[in-house]
N, CA, C and O of each residue as an XYZ file, in Angstrom:
536
protein
N       0.862     -1.180      0.000
C       0.000      0.000      0.000
C       0.905      1.239      0.000
O       1.778      1.370      0.858
N       0.696      2.144     -0.960
C       1.507      3.358     -0.981
C       0.997      4.361      0.064
O      -0.037      4.136      0.692
N       1.722      5.454      0.243
C       1.396      6.431      1.294
C       0.001      7.026      1.121
O      -0.726      7.179      2.104
N      -0.386      7.363     -0.107
C      -1.708      7.943     -0.337
C      -2.814      6.952      0.022
O      -3.805      7.328      0.648
N      -2.649      5.704     -0.368
C      -3.635      4.673     -0.018
C      -3.678      4.454      1.494
O      -4.756      4.301      2.067
N      -2.516      4.438      2.139
C      -2.453      4.276      3.588
C      -3.172      5.427      4.282
O      -3.946      5.202      5.213
N      -2.923      6.658      3.839
C      -3.575      7.814      4.461
C      -5.095      7.732      4.315
O      -5.820      8.010      5.270
N      -5.581      7.354      3.136
C      -7.025      7.202      2.938
C      -7.574      6.089      3.834
O      -8.664      6.215      4.392
N      -6.825      5.014      3.965
C      -7.232      3.907      4.833
C      -7.375      4.377      6.287
O      -8.334      4.015      6.969
N      -6.423      5.179      6.752
C      -6.467      5.702      8.124
C      -7.704      6.592      8.314
O      -8.397      6.488      9.325
N      -7.971      7.454      7.347
C      -9.146      8.332      7.428
C     -10.430      7.503      7.437
O     -11.360      7.815      8.180
N     -10.490      6.464      6.631
C     -11.671      5.595      6.620
C     -11.841      4.873      7.951
O     -12.962      4.741      8.442
N     -10.751      4.407      8.536
C     -10.818      3.761      9.859
C     -11.340      4.741     10.905
O     -12.194      4.399     11.723
N     -10.813      5.969     10.866
C     -11.255      6.995     11.807
C     -12.770      7.181     11.711
O     -13.469      7.195     12.724
N     -13.259      7.320     10.497
C     -14.685      7.567     10.300
C     -15.545      6.372     10.673
O     -16.568      6.540     11.338
N     -15.164      5.188     10.268
C     -15.993      3.996     10.526
C     -15.825      3.471     11.952
O     -16.807      3.285     12.670
N     -14.571      3.234     12.356
C     -14.335      2.587     13.643
C     -14.508      3.537     14.821
O     -15.077      3.158     15.845
N     -14.025      4.767     14.686
C     -14.150      5.718     15.793
C     -15.474      6.478     15.743
O     -16.309      6.332     16.636
N     -15.669      7.294     14.695
C     -16.873      8.137     14.675
C     -18.162      7.320     14.606
O     -19.089      7.558     15.380
N     -18.224      6.372     13.698
C     -19.460      5.611     13.541
C     -19.653      4.589     14.658
O     -20.723      4.528     15.264
N     -18.624      3.787     14.933
C     -18.769      2.695     15.894
C     -18.431      3.073     17.324
O     -18.766      2.335     18.250
N     -17.766      4.218     17.526
C     -17.462      4.679     18.879
C     -16.272      4.006     19.541
O     -16.143      4.056     20.764
N     -15.402      3.378     18.763
C     -14.239      2.677     19.315
C     -13.091      3.655     19.555
O     -12.329      3.959     18.638
N     -12.968      4.144     20.787
C     -11.909      5.116     21.100
C     -10.526      4.469     21.183
O      -9.519      5.175     21.137
N     -10.458      3.152     21.304
C      -9.159      2.487     21.436
C      -8.302      2.636     20.181
O      -7.077      2.562     20.274
N      -8.911      2.844     19.008
C      -8.114      2.962     17.789
C      -7.397      4.300     17.690
O      -6.474      4.450     16.890
N      -7.813      5.275     18.496
C      -7.211      6.605     18.405
C      -5.721      6.581     18.705
O      -4.969      7.373     18.136
N      -5.277      5.690     19.588
C      -3.848      5.566     19.887
C      -3.057      5.221     18.632
O      -1.922      5.667     18.463
N      -3.664      4.421     17.749
C      -2.985      3.963     16.536
C      -3.044      4.976     15.405
O      -2.163      4.979     14.546
N      -4.072      5.848     15.379
C      -4.266      6.668     14.186
C      -4.287      8.178     14.436
O      -4.471      8.945     13.491
N      -4.106      8.624     15.678
C      -4.071     10.063     15.970
C      -2.773     10.380     16.711
O      -2.470      9.774     17.739
N      -2.025     11.321     16.187
C      -0.748     11.736     16.770
C      -0.975     12.502     18.077
O      -2.023     13.117     18.277
N       0.018     12.453     18.953
C      -0.024     13.260     20.178
C       0.027     14.742     19.857
O      -0.358     15.572     20.680
N       0.502     15.081     18.659
C       0.590     16.473     18.201
C      -0.713     16.974     17.585
O      -0.791     18.128     17.162
N      -1.734     16.124     17.529
C      -2.977     16.430     16.808
C      -3.609     17.757     17.237
O      -3.679     18.079     18.423
N      -4.072     18.524     16.223
C      -4.821     19.761     16.459
C      -6.039     19.759     15.537
O      -5.912     19.597     14.323
N      -7.211     19.939     16.127
C      -8.440     20.099     15.355
C      -8.671     21.598     15.225
O      -9.010     22.263     16.204
N      -8.490     22.126     14.036
C      -8.550     23.567     13.809
C      -9.974     24.104     13.712
O     -10.174     25.318     13.742
N     -10.966     23.224     13.595
C     -12.353     23.681     13.440
C     -13.308     22.974     14.395
O     -14.478     22.779     14.067
N     -12.824     22.592     15.562
C     -13.687     21.969     16.576
C     -14.652     23.033     17.088
O     -14.277     24.202     17.178
N     -15.889     22.656     17.426
C     -16.830     23.655     17.958
C     -16.293     24.331     19.222
O     -15.510     23.746     19.970
N     -16.724     25.555     19.440
C     -16.325     26.311     20.638
C     -16.644     25.502     21.895
O     -17.674     24.833     21.984
N     -15.745     25.584     22.847
C     -15.951     24.882     24.113
C     -15.363     23.484     24.154
O     -15.373     22.844     25.205
N     -14.849     22.998     23.031
C     -14.228     21.682     22.983
C     -12.719     21.850     22.890
O     -12.244     22.760     22.211
N     -11.952     20.984     23.563
C     -10.498     21.036     23.402
C     -10.131     20.676     21.963
O     -10.825     19.885     21.325
N      -9.051     21.248     21.454
C      -8.661     21.002     20.062
C      -7.784     19.753     19.906
O      -7.306     19.472     18.807
N      -7.571     19.010     20.984
C      -6.767     17.790     20.907
C      -7.685     16.570     20.822
O      -8.886     16.703     20.586
N      -7.116     15.394     21.015
C      -7.878     14.150     20.882
C      -9.038     14.070     21.885
O     -10.049     13.429     21.599
N      -8.907     14.705     23.047
C     -10.008     14.654     24.024
C     -11.247     15.370     23.485
O     -12.370     14.998     23.825
N     -11.055     16.390     22.652
C     -12.186     17.066     22.020
C     -12.890     16.163     21.021
O     -14.115     16.197     20.903
N     -12.116     15.354     20.300
C     -12.704     14.385     19.379
C     -13.601     13.411     20.129
O     -14.726     13.131     19.712
N     -13.087     12.903     21.236
C     -13.831     11.920     22.025
C     -15.105     12.544     22.574
O     -16.173     11.935     22.505
N     -15.004     13.743     23.114
C     -16.165     14.432     23.681
C     -17.243     14.661     22.615
O     -18.425     14.418     22.859
N     -16.828     15.127     21.438
C     -17.779     15.390     20.363
C     -18.446     14.091     19.899
O     -19.656     14.063     19.676
N     -17.670     13.027     19.755
C     -18.227     11.734     19.336
C     -19.217     11.199     20.372
O     -20.250     10.638     20.008
N     -18.909     11.368     21.656
C     -19.829     10.921     22.708
C     -21.163     11.647     22.621
O     -22.220     11.039     22.788
N     -21.112     12.948     22.361
C     -22.343     13.740     22.229
C     -23.147     13.263     21.021
O     -24.364     13.103     21.110
N     -22.475     13.036     19.901
C     -23.165     12.529     18.711
C     -23.844     11.193     18.984
O     -25.006     10.997     18.629
N     -23.114     10.272     19.620
C     -23.663      8.939     19.887
C     -24.801      8.972     20.907
O     -25.722      8.159     20.832
N     -24.743      9.891     21.842
C     -25.835     10.018     22.810
C     -27.115     10.446     22.093
O     -28.188      9.908     22.368
N     -27.012     11.399     21.186
C     -28.179     11.897     20.468
C     -28.631     11.000     19.340
O     -29.824     10.909     19.050
N     -27.666     10.326     18.692
C     -27.948      9.489     17.530
C     -27.327      8.107     17.713
O     -26.288      7.825     17.115
N     -27.929      7.241     18.519
C     -27.343      5.921     18.770
C     -27.165      5.074     17.510
O     -26.331      4.169     17.490
N     -27.937      5.358     16.459
C     -27.832      4.590     15.213
C     -26.961      5.304     14.178
O     -27.094      5.056     12.980
N     -26.094      6.164     14.624
C     -25.227      6.975     13.768
C     -24.541      6.139     12.691
O     -24.003      5.066     12.966
N     -24.570      6.647     11.461
C     -23.833      5.997     10.373
C     -23.143      7.068      9.537
O     -23.610      8.203      9.439
N     -22.027      6.681      8.941
C     -21.241      7.605      8.135
C     -21.029      6.998      6.758
O     -20.658      5.833      6.618
N     -21.273      7.816      5.752
C     -21.016      7.416      4.369
C     -20.031      8.399      3.766
O     -20.267      9.607      3.757
N     -18.927      7.872      3.263
C     -17.954      8.705      2.552
C     -18.290      8.601      1.067
O     -18.250      7.522      0.476
N     -18.621      9.754      0.481
C     -19.037      9.781     -0.921
C     -17.859      9.979     -1.862
O     -17.789      9.342     -2.913
N     -16.947     10.845     -1.500
C     -15.779     11.137     -2.324
C     -14.582     11.331     -1.396
O     -14.714     11.800     -0.265
N     -13.413     10.955     -1.909
C     -12.203     11.126     -1.111
C     -11.016     11.331     -2.047
O     -10.859     10.630     -3.046
N     -10.199     12.298     -1.700
C      -9.019     12.629     -2.494
C      -7.802     12.696     -1.583
O      -7.870     13.242     -0.482
N      -6.696     12.140     -2.046
C      -5.450     12.193     -1.280
C      -4.357     12.784     -2.157
O      -4.204     12.422     -3.324
N      -3.602     13.700     -1.566
C      -2.460     14.295     -2.249
C      -1.441     14.702     -1.195
O      -1.785     15.298     -0.174
N      -0.177     14.370     -1.460
C       0.900     14.638     -0.499
C       0.514     14.056      0.859
O       0.315     12.846      0.966
N       0.403     14.885      1.899
C       0.069     14.373      3.231
C      -1.368     14.718      3.637
O      -1.712     14.640      4.816
N      -2.212     15.102      2.663
C      -3.591     15.520      2.946
C      -4.606     14.550      2.360
O      -4.413     14.005      1.274
N      -5.695     14.344      3.103
C      -6.839     13.579      2.613
C      -8.081     14.431      2.838
O      -8.341     14.895      3.948
N      -8.846     14.627      1.761
C     -10.108     15.360      1.839
C     -11.246     14.392      1.590
O     -11.162     13.530      0.715
N     -12.317     14.539      2.369
C     -13.471     13.650      2.240
C     -14.757     14.453      2.226
O     -14.902     15.433      2.957
N     -15.694     14.026      1.384
C     -17.068     14.510      1.411
C     -17.884     13.364      1.971
O     -17.886     12.264      1.418
N     -18.586     13.625      3.084
C     -19.306     12.536      3.747
C     -20.610     13.039      4.332
O     -20.836     14.242      4.466
N     -21.457     12.091      4.673
C     -22.666     12.414      5.424
C     -22.680     11.587      6.699
O     -22.261     10.430      6.732
N     -23.178     12.229      7.743
C     -23.411     11.566      9.021
C     -24.928     11.540      9.181
O     -25.578     12.585      9.141
N     -25.486     10.357      9.362
C     -26.932     10.224      9.477
C     -27.293      9.488     10.756
O     -26.528      8.660     11.250
N     -28.457      9.800     11.278
C     -28.936      9.114     12.459
C     -30.323      9.585     12.837
O     -30.839     10.569     12.306
N     -30.910      8.855     13.771
C     -32.221      9.191     14.304
C     -32.028      9.818     15.673
O     -31.345      9.258     16.529
N     -32.630     10.977     15.876
C     -32.498     11.691     17.149
C     -33.345     10.978     18.207
O     -34.472     11.374     18.504
N     -32.759      9.909     18.764
C     -33.489      9.097     19.742
C     -32.889      9.178     21.141
O     -33.255      8.399     22.021
N     -31.979     10.108     21.349
C     -31.395     10.356     22.665
C     -31.227     11.848     22.859
O     -31.280     12.618     21.900
N     -31.024     12.254     24.099
C     -30.835     13.682     24.374
C     -29.580     14.186     23.661
O     -28.549     13.515     23.631
N     -29.694     15.372     23.095
C     -28.570     15.965     22.375
C     -28.443     17.420     22.774
O     -29.303     18.238     22.445
N     -27.372     17.746     23.484
C     -27.096     19.116     23.911
C     -28.319     19.727     24.608
O     -28.695     20.868     24.339
N     -28.926     18.952     25.500
C     -30.068     19.425     26.270
C     -31.410     19.284     25.578
O     -32.440     19.574     26.186
N     -31.432     18.855     24.342
C     -32.676     18.713     23.596
C     -33.150     17.264     23.672
O     -32.428     16.350     23.274
N     -34.364     17.057     24.184
C     -34.875     15.681     24.269
C     -35.077     15.063     22.881
O     -35.219     15.771     21.885
N     -35.087     13.752     22.843
C     -35.242     13.016     21.590
C     -36.524     13.418     20.866
O     -37.572     13.606     21.485
N     -36.421     13.547     19.542
C     -37.572     13.900     18.712
C     -37.984     12.762     17.791
O     -39.093     12.767     17.255
N     -37.097     11.784     17.602
C     -37.367     10.698     16.663
C     -37.135     11.083     15.216
O     -37.366     10.273     14.319
N     -36.680     12.313     14.969
C     -36.455     12.778     13.599
C     -35.119     12.260     13.059
O     -34.140     12.111     13.789
N     -35.121     11.995     11.759
C     -33.895     11.606     11.062
C     -33.091     12.868     10.753
O     -33.651     13.899     10.380
N     -31.786     12.771     10.912
C     -30.895     13.901     10.668
C     -29.812     13.466      9.690
O     -29.302     12.347      9.752
N     -29.474     14.384      8.782
C     -28.393     14.152      7.827
C     -27.474     15.365      7.878
O     -27.884     16.483      7.564
N     -26.231     15.132      8.276
C     -25.238     16.189      8.394
C     -24.222     16.000      7.264
O     -23.633     14.930      7.116
N     -24.033     17.041      6.485
C     -23.063     16.997      5.390
C     -21.745     17.581      5.883
O     -21.723     18.640      6.512
N     -20.645     16.885      5.595
C     -19.326     17.280      6.102
C     -18.295     17.234      4.978
O     -18.279     16.309      4.166
N     -17.447     18.240      4.950
C     -16.245     18.219      4.120
C     -15.073     18.340      5.081
O     -14.959     19.328      5.806
N     -14.204     17.338      5.088
C     -13.056     17.286      5.984
C     -11.757     17.331      5.196
O     -11.678     16.846      4.068
N     -10.744     17.922      5.811
C      -9.377     17.818      5.304
C      -8.498     17.434      6.493
O      -8.510     18.086      7.537
N      -7.742     16.365      6.303
C      -6.890     15.844      7.366
C      -5.454     15.791      6.849
O      -5.194     15.326      5.739
N      -4.534     16.272      7.671
C      -3.109     16.114      7.372
C      -2.590     14.977      8.222
O      -2.829     14.938      9.429
N      -1.878     14.048      7.598
C      -1.348     12.879      8.290
C       0.173     12.864      8.224
O       0.779     13.355      7.271
N       0.765     12.295      9.248
C       2.211     12.099      9.299
C       2.451     10.714      9.879
O       1.957     10.391     10.959
N       3.200      9.909      9.170
C       3.499      8.540      9.611
C       2.226      7.757      9.913
O       2.178      6.991     10.876
N       1.190      7.949      9.087
C      -0.046      7.191      9.238
C      -0.941      7.637     10.375
O      -1.822      6.889     10.800
N      -0.726      8.865     10.882
C      -1.539      9.360     11.996
C      -2.064     10.761     11.712
O      -1.400     11.562     11.054
N      -3.263     11.048     12.217
C      -3.845     12.384     12.121
C      -2.964     13.379     12.861
O      -2.591     13.155     14.012
N      -2.635     14.481     12.191
C      -1.876     15.560     12.821
C      -2.715     16.839     12.861
O      -2.719     17.551     13.865
N      -3.423     17.126     11.770
C      -4.267     18.321     11.697
C      -5.604     17.961     11.069
O      -5.690     17.066     10.228
N      -6.651     18.675     11.491
C      -7.987     18.503     10.908
C      -8.633     19.863     10.700
O      -8.573     20.740     11.561
N      -9.258     20.017      9.525
C     -10.086     21.178      9.227
C     -11.388     20.634      8.646
O     -11.374     19.618      7.950
N     -12.501     21.289      8.918
C     -13.755     20.800      8.365
C     -14.829     21.865      8.275
O     -14.794     22.882      8.967
N     -15.780     21.598      7.403
C     -16.981     22.412      7.255
C     -18.165     21.462      7.290
O     -18.122     20.381      6.701
N     -19.233     21.874      7.990
C     -20.418     21.020      8.053
C     -21.663     21.855      8.303
O     -21.585     23.049      8.589
N     -22.802     21.207      8.191
C     -24.072     21.877      8.450
C     -24.705     21.369      9.752
O     -25.928     21.286      9.864
N     -23.866     21.032     10.725
C     -24.335     20.482     12.000
C     -25.365     21.399     12.671
O     -26.420     20.930     13.097
N     -25.071     22.686     12.767
C     -25.995     23.603     13.469
C     -27.328     23.729     12.721
O     -28.382     23.793     13.353
N     -27.295     23.764     11.402
C     -28.549     23.826     10.636
C     -29.350     22.536     10.844
O     -30.574     22.585     10.969
N     -28.687     21.412     10.881
C     -29.376     20.136     11.118
C     -30.001     20.113     12.509
O     -31.106     19.596     12.677
N     -29.316     20.660     13.500
C     -29.850     20.666     14.862
C     -31.087     21.579     14.971
O     -31.981     21.313     15.775
N     -31.137     22.626     14.184
C     -32.293     23.528     14.219
C     -33.559     22.864     13.698
O     -34.663     23.341     13.961
N     -33.410     21.765     12.959
C     -34.557     21.062     12.413
C     -35.150     20.062     13.393
O     -36.203     19.483     13.124
N     -34.496     19.853     14.515
C     -34.995     18.878     15.510
C     -36.158     19.457     16.310
O     -36.701     18.783     17.186
């Protein structure tokens, strides 16, 4: 597997095993101690603990959370992904009781990797607009 394929593989593992399935144990293998999330929501730490906190909140609100990666591009040490996060609002989310509504969050991510690990993350999403529909 060349470096570009390896980087895409790491990003896919992050999305499926960590974000979708909630397996925090893989973070040791795929996230650097130097990691910085440049676009984490206000109030969250920009390191790996912020990732865990955000994922816990998502899973609490959307226990059936699923992630689909539609497009992915790798160049040099960067991987960009267009994905959707979908789930049913069947748990409390940021103080809002469950509504039973389906939610679809569109995300564009860019991740910089070094030695097969996440070092930097930037992203754009419609999370707040999706939450307003609940």
